[in-house]
matplotlib code that plots the C-alpha trace (Angstrom):
import matplotlib.pyplot as plt

x = [-57.7, -56.2, -53.3, -54.7, -51.3, -51.6, -54.5, -52.2, -48.8, -46.5, -47.1, -50.9, -50.8, -48.5, -50.8, -53.8, -51.9, -51.0, -54.5, -56.0, -53.5, -54.4, -58.2, -58.6, -55.4, -52.5, -54.4, -56.8, -53.9, -52.1, -55.4, -55.3, -51.7, -52.8, -55.7, -53.1, -51.9, -53.4, -51.7, -53.9, -51.9, -50.0, -48.4, -45.8, -43.8, -41.8, -39.4, -39.0, -37.4, -37.0, -40.6, -42.2, -45.6, -47.5, -47.9, -50.4, -52.0, -54.6, -56.1, -58.0, -60.1, -60.8, -60.6, -62.3, -59.3, -57.0, -54.1, -51.7, -50.4, -47.1, -44.4, -40.8, -38.7, -37.1, -40.5, -40.9, -39.3, -39.1, -35.9, -34.2, -35.3, -34.1, -30.8, -30.0, -31.6, -32.9, -35.7, -36.4, -39.0, -40.1, -42.8, -43.1, -41.2, -41.6, -39.4, -37.0, -33.7, -33.0, -35.9, -35.1, -35.8, -37.5, -40.4, -42.8, -42.0, -45.0, -47.4, -46.4, -45.6, -45.3, -43.5, -42.2, -40.9, -38.6, -37.1, -38.3, -35.0, -34.5, -32.0, -29.2, -29.9, -31.5, -34.0, -37.5, -39.6, -40.7, -43.4, -44.5, -47.0, -47.4, -49.8, -50.5, -50.4, -47.7, -47.7, -45.5, -43.7, -43.0, -46.5, -45.7, -44.5, -41.3, -40.8, -44.1, -43.3, -39.9, -41.6, -44.2, -41.5, -39.6, -42.8, -43.5, -40.2, -40.0, -43.4, -42.9, -45.8, -44.2, -46.3, -44.5, -44.5, -48.1, -48.9, -49.8]
y = [49.0, 52.5, 52.8, 54.6, 55.5, 58.9, 59.8, 59.7, 60.9, 58.5, 60.1, 60.0, 56.4, 55.4, 57.2, 55.4, 52.0, 52.5, 53.6, 50.5, 48.3, 49.7, 49.5, 46.5, 44.5, 43.8, 41.8, 44.7, 47.2, 45.1, 44.9, 48.7, 48.7, 46.2, 48.5, 51.1, 48.9, 46.5, 43.4, 40.5, 39.4, 40.8, 38.8, 38.6, 35.4, 33.5, 30.6, 27.5, 24.1, 24.5, 25.8, 29.2, 30.3, 33.5, 34.5, 37.2, 36.9, 38.8, 37.9, 40.7, 38.2, 35.9, 38.0, 35.3, 33.0, 33.5, 31.3, 30.7, 27.3, 26.2, 25.8, 24.7, 27.8, 27.2, 27.7, 31.3, 34.5, 35.5, 33.5, 36.1, 38.7, 36.6, 35.7, 39.2, 41.1, 43.6, 44.3, 41.8, 42.6, 41.2, 42.6, 39.5, 36.3, 34.8, 37.6, 37.8, 35.8, 35.7, 33.4, 30.9, 27.5, 28.8, 26.6, 29.5, 31.2, 29.9, 30.7, 33.8, 36.3, 39.5, 39.9, 42.8, 42.0, 43.5, 42.1, 42.8, 43.0, 43.8, 46.5, 44.0, 43.0, 39.6, 38.5, 38.1, 37.7, 39.4, 41.9, 41.2, 42.0, 39.3, 38.3, 35.6, 38.1, 40.7, 43.9, 46.9, 47.1, 50.7, 51.5, 50.6, 53.2, 51.7, 54.4, 53.5, 49.8, 50.3, 52.3, 49.6, 46.9, 48.9, 49.5, 45.7, 44.7, 47.7, 47.0, 43.2, 42.8, 40.1, 37.0, 33.7, 31.0, 29.8, 26.5, 23.9]
z = [-78.2, -77.9, -75.6, -72.5, -70.9, -72.6, -70.3, -67.2, -66.4, -64.5, -61.1, -61.5, -62.6, -59.7, -57.2, -58.7, -58.5, -54.9, -54.0, -55.7, -54.0, -50.6, -51.2, -53.5, -53.4, -55.6, -58.2, -58.9, -58.9, -61.5, -63.5, -63.6, -65.0, -67.6, -68.7, -69.5, -72.4, -75.0, -73.6, -72.5, -69.4, -66.5, -63.8, -61.1, -61.7, -59.2, -59.6, -57.5, -58.1, -61.9, -62.3, -62.9, -61.9, -61.4, -57.8, -59.0, -62.4, -64.4, -67.8, -69.5, -71.5, -68.5, -65.3, -63.2, -63.8, -60.8, -61.6, -64.5, -65.4, -63.8, -66.4, -66.5, -66.0, -69.4, -71.0, -69.9, -71.1, -67.4, -67.2, -69.4, -66.9, -63.9, -65.5, -66.7, -63.8, -66.4, -68.8, -71.5, -74.2, -77.5, -79.7, -81.8, -80.7, -84.2, -85.6, -82.7, -83.3, -79.6, -79.2, -81.9, -80.4, -77.3, -76.2, -75.8, -79.1, -81.1, -78.3, -76.3, -79.1, -77.1, -73.7, -71.6, -68.2, -65.6, -62.5, -59.0, -57.0, -53.4, -52.2, -52.3, -55.9, -54.9, -57.6, -56.2, -59.3, -62.5, -63.3, -66.8, -69.5, -72.2, -75.0, -77.6, -80.4, -81.3, -79.1, -79.0, -75.7, -76.4, -75.3, -71.7, -69.2, -68.0, -65.4, -63.9, -64.0, -62.3, -59.6, -59.1, -58.9, -56.3, -54.3, -54.4, -52.8, -50.4, -49.1, -49.0, -51.4, -53.6, -52.8, -52.5, -55.1, -55.3, -53.6, -56.3]

ax = plt.figure().add_subplot(projection="3d")
ax.plot(x, y, z, "-o")
ax.set_aspect("equal")
plt.show()
């Protein structure tokens, strides 16, 4: 799939995201962001009691699936984002020495996530793209994703940990 981000500048993409969020909801707005890349998944992950789960989830191949599977927090790359409070990305986990021994390494090969932090620096969750095949995180518009993450906390749009 050709990277579609070149069709929009960051301001236009952000405006489209906010319009979609207002008219169709957060999940559809995230689906739009996903379409600007060739990644399969986009999600907002939250943490609770040693577990991680997507408060909002979109799978390009199975858009009818509304929920991700709850996993131990140690089994997600989102823990790197949470612990460092900064971007974490890998194009191919199998070739990334930082991920040697990580439980998700053989399954989730590509990941790019950034923290959603409030104004005091409190971690609320992660906004992440990920896939089961290698993907180039350089295709993502990080300025756009940072603006979206900021909008999410400022507008109190980060959903709580999903009820299981």
